[in-house]
N, C-alpha and C positions, 0 to 999 in steps of 0.2 A: 484523538482518532477522528479527524474531520469526516472522511468518507471511507467506509469499509464495505466491501462486498462479501457476503457470507451466505452459506447454505444453512437454512433453518426453516422452521415453521413460524411464520410471522406472529401467530397467536401466542407463541411462547416467549416472545422477545420481552425482556425486562427493561423497558425504556419508558421515557416520559410519555411518548405518544407513538402509536402505530397508525399507518395510513391505510384506509379501507378503499378499495376500488368499488365504490357504491353504485347501486342502481340509480338512475336519474329520478325514479319515482320512489316514494317511501315504502318500499317493499323489500323483502330479503331476496337477493339474487343467488346465483350459484358461485362456484369458485371461491376466491378469497373472501368475497362479501358474505357468503353463506358460512364459511368456516369461522369468520370473526364473530358473526351473530351467535353461532352455536356456542362458542367459547365464552362470550360475554354474558349470555343469558337474555331473557325477554325484555329486561329494562332497556337494552340498547335499541331494540326496535321501537319502543315507545318514545325514546328520545329522538330517534331518526324521524318518526312520524311528525313530531313537533316542528321539525325543520321544513318538511314539505318537499317539493320538487327541487332538484339541484341541477343547475345548468352545467353543461360540459366545460371543464376547466376550473369551475368554482370549487371552494372548499369550506366545510363547516366542522365544528368541533363538538364532541360530546364526551361525557365521562367514559371510562373504560369498563366500569362495572366488574364483571367477573374475570376480566383479563389481567395479566400481570402489569400491563401498561396503565398509566394513570388516565390517559385520554385516548380517544379514537378521532382521527381526522378523516372525514368522509369527502372524497373527491370523485368526480365522474370523468373518466377518460373518454377520448373520442373513439368512435367505431371507425376502423380503418376502411377507407374507400379508395384505395389506390395511391394516396399521398398527395393528391392535387386539390384537396378540399380543406386545407389548413390544419390537417391532423397533427403535424409536428408542433405547430405553434400552440394548439390546444393542449397537447400532451405536456409540453414544457410548462404551460400555465398551471397544470395540475400540481407539478412539483413546486413551482414558485409560490403559488398561493398557499399550498400546504405548509411550506417552510415559513412563510411570513406569518401564518396563523400560529404555528408552533412558537415562533419567537415572541409573538404578542402575548402568548399564554405562558411564557417563561419555561418552555420545554427545552431542555439541554441535550436531549437525545431523542432521535426520531428514526423509525424504521419504515421503509417503503417496500412494497412489492413492485414488480415490474408492471406498471400501469399499462393497460390496454394490450398486453402481450398474450392474454388468454383468449377468451371467447370473443373479444372485440377485434381480434385478427391482426393487430399490428405486428409486422415482422420483428422477430426478437432482436436482431442486430440494430434495427432502427430504434426500438424501444430502449435498449441499453444506451446507445449513443445519445439519445435525447435526454434520458434520465441523468446520465453522468454530466452532460454539458449544463443542464439546468441547475443541478446541485452544485457543481463547481462555481458557476457564475454567482449563485447566491452566497456561498461561503466566502468567496473572494470580495464581495461587496459589503459584507456585514461584519462588524467587529465582535459580536457576541460569539463565544465559543459554543459550538454545537457539534455533537457526534451524530453523524448521519449514516444509517445502514441501508444498503440496498440488498434486500433479502430474496434469494432465489431458492426454490424448493429442492431442486436437484441440478446436476451438471447439464442435463439435457435441455434445461430451460434457459441456459446461458450460452450464447454463441457469439464469437467474434465474427467480423466480416471475413469471408473466405480467403481473400488475398492476404490479409495480415496474418491470419492463423497459419496459412501455408508458408509464408515467408519466414516466420519465426520458427516453425517446425523444421524447415530446411536448414536454417542457421543452427538449430540445436543438433540436428542429425550430423552436420558437418563438424561441429566443435565439441560436442559432448564426449567426454572420456568415460567409458563404462566404469562403474564403481569397482567391479571385480578386477579390471585391468589396472586401475589406480591402486588397488590394494596390493597387487603383485609388485608394482613399482615400489610401494612403501616397504614391503618385505625386503626387497633387494636393497633399498636404501638403508633400512635398519641394519642389515648385515654389514653393509659398507661402513656405516658410522660406528658400528661395534668394533670392526676390525681397526678402524682409525683410532678409536679410543684406546684399545689395547696397545696399539703401536705407540701412541704418543704418551701414554701413561708410564711406559717403561723408561728407565733411566737412559739419557742420551748416549752415554758411553756404551751401554749394552746394545742399543740400536745400531751404533756404528760398528761394533764388533760383529754383530750377527747379520748386518745388512751392508755388505761392501758395495760401494758405488753410491751410497747416500752422500749428500752434501755434508761438509764439515760443520761443526757447531757454529752457530751464528750468535752474535750478541743481540739482546732484546732491543727493539727500536724504542724511540721515545714514546710512540703511541702505546706500545705494550706496557710501558712503565707507568702510564697514567693511572691514577687512583679512580675508584668508582665515583667519588665526588666530582672529579674532573669531568668524567664522562657525563654525569647527570647535568652539570652546569652547561655542557656543550650541546645538550639535546635540542632538537628542532622544536618548533611550536607544537603545543598539544593540539588535539582535534578541535577543541573549543576555540583556542586562539587562532588556529588556521581558518576556521569557519568565519569568525568575525573579521579577520583580515580580508578574506575573499569577498565577503559582503561589501566591505568598503571599496575594495579594488574594482568590483563590478558595478559600483554606483547604485546598489540596490538598497531598499529599505527593509528593515527586519520583517514587518508583516508580509511584505511581498514574498520574501524568501521562505518563511515557514509555511505560508499557505501553499506556495508552489511545491513545497516538500510534503504536503499532506500531513503536517505536524501541527499540533495545537499550541497555543500561546504559552500554556503552563510548562510544557516540555521545553520549548525554546528558551523560556526564562531560566530554567534550571541549567541549560547548557551555557547560556550567556553569563550567568553569575558564578559558575564553577569552572575555572580553567582546567581542572582535572576530571571533568565529567566524562564518563565512559559510555558512549551511546551503543545501542545495538547495531549490528551490521546493517540491518534494514533501514535504520534511521540515518546512518552515515551515507548509505547509497542514495537515500531520498534527498539529502542535501546536495550531494554531487549532481544529481539530476536537476534540482532546483537552480543550481548555479551554472548549469550548462557546461560542465567540465568535459574536456575530451578524455579519451581513454587513459592516456598517461597521467593526466592531472587527477583523474578519479582514483587510479591506483595509488598515487602518492597521498592523496587526501585521506582515503580510508585506512591507509597504512598507519597514519598518525593515531588511529584508534585501535591499531593492532590487527587489522583485517587485510585480506588479499582477495582478488578475484580468482576463482578456480574454474577450470573447465570440467571438473567433476561435480559441479553444482549447477543444476538447471536454472535456479534463480539468477545466479551470477551471469550465466550465458545470455539469458533473456534480457537482463539489464544491459549487458554489453552490446547486444544487438541494437538496442535503441540508441545507445551512446554513439556507436559506430556510424549509425545512420542519421545522427544529429537530430533525433526526435526526443524532445525533452518534456513531453506532457506526462506528468506523473499518473494521471487518471487512466490514460491509454495504456501505460505500462502496467498499472495494477489490474486493469481488465484482462490484459494478456497473461499476467501471472496467475490470476484466478482461473482462467480458462485452462491453464496447464497444471493446475493443482498446486501452485506454489503460494507461500505467504506473501502478503502485500507489503509495499514499501511505506515507510512513514508511520502508518497507523498501528 
């Protein structure tokens, strides 16, 4: 799970390290800083005081003390002053330096708050975009597997840019099939299939006698006479085999693809080494995005794992929106899925 966006209280995250939006001076501030110090106990303040002042963008590590996390990484985010004073670069540095410090201390899981999005005044959409870009860049440039969580306290504290949210919402409104309507169709379809089963389970002579106008009996075709073994031998590639063929056809390297899919190396290794591997639908869609498949190719690809795109599923429609618009950034897609209350791809 390389990058996951979740709603939670960061002080309750059971990870190797949580990141604290620290006060630049060795005192306890408000917001996330105050909550972390309260949960960790007075030892954390004593450790923080030994560090002294922290420059904006820098990061230092201490034990977690009373927290579920092993360590706390303290970083100081920039105060937003309109965006023309290097705030984005300093904010990105907070994430980059914190992740580098986590890697140096062998932390395999790290949880971040939205740095500078609180009392420091950074607009939430900029804070999110900067965080995701910095985390993505780090994960793509480093080989060590690391699970990174972007923790938001509630839905109000997570906002997409207005234009993207509106575009996706419009696409959903246009394509989403109401569940109740879909259920009605399924009821009608079940009735039809039941009638067909009753009809075709009756002896053919009886059908002909009671159903004048029906076609005369026909002989079974060669296709119908084939055994199950014949069918199995003629099956198309499995999902795993198709994935590996597509990676080669696209001229991609394995690490490039699984990182673009927001999938860790261990999971990819399982898929590569097991031709019969059955992925989750979200994993299958993540690889379709990573390989930049068009809509028809995506349908064919996920069908090899037994899945289909449905207009009664909001996740499917949101992913379809990005594929139709040829926008294949898995992190932007996941931001959008999170904003609409849907599970994320890959992770």
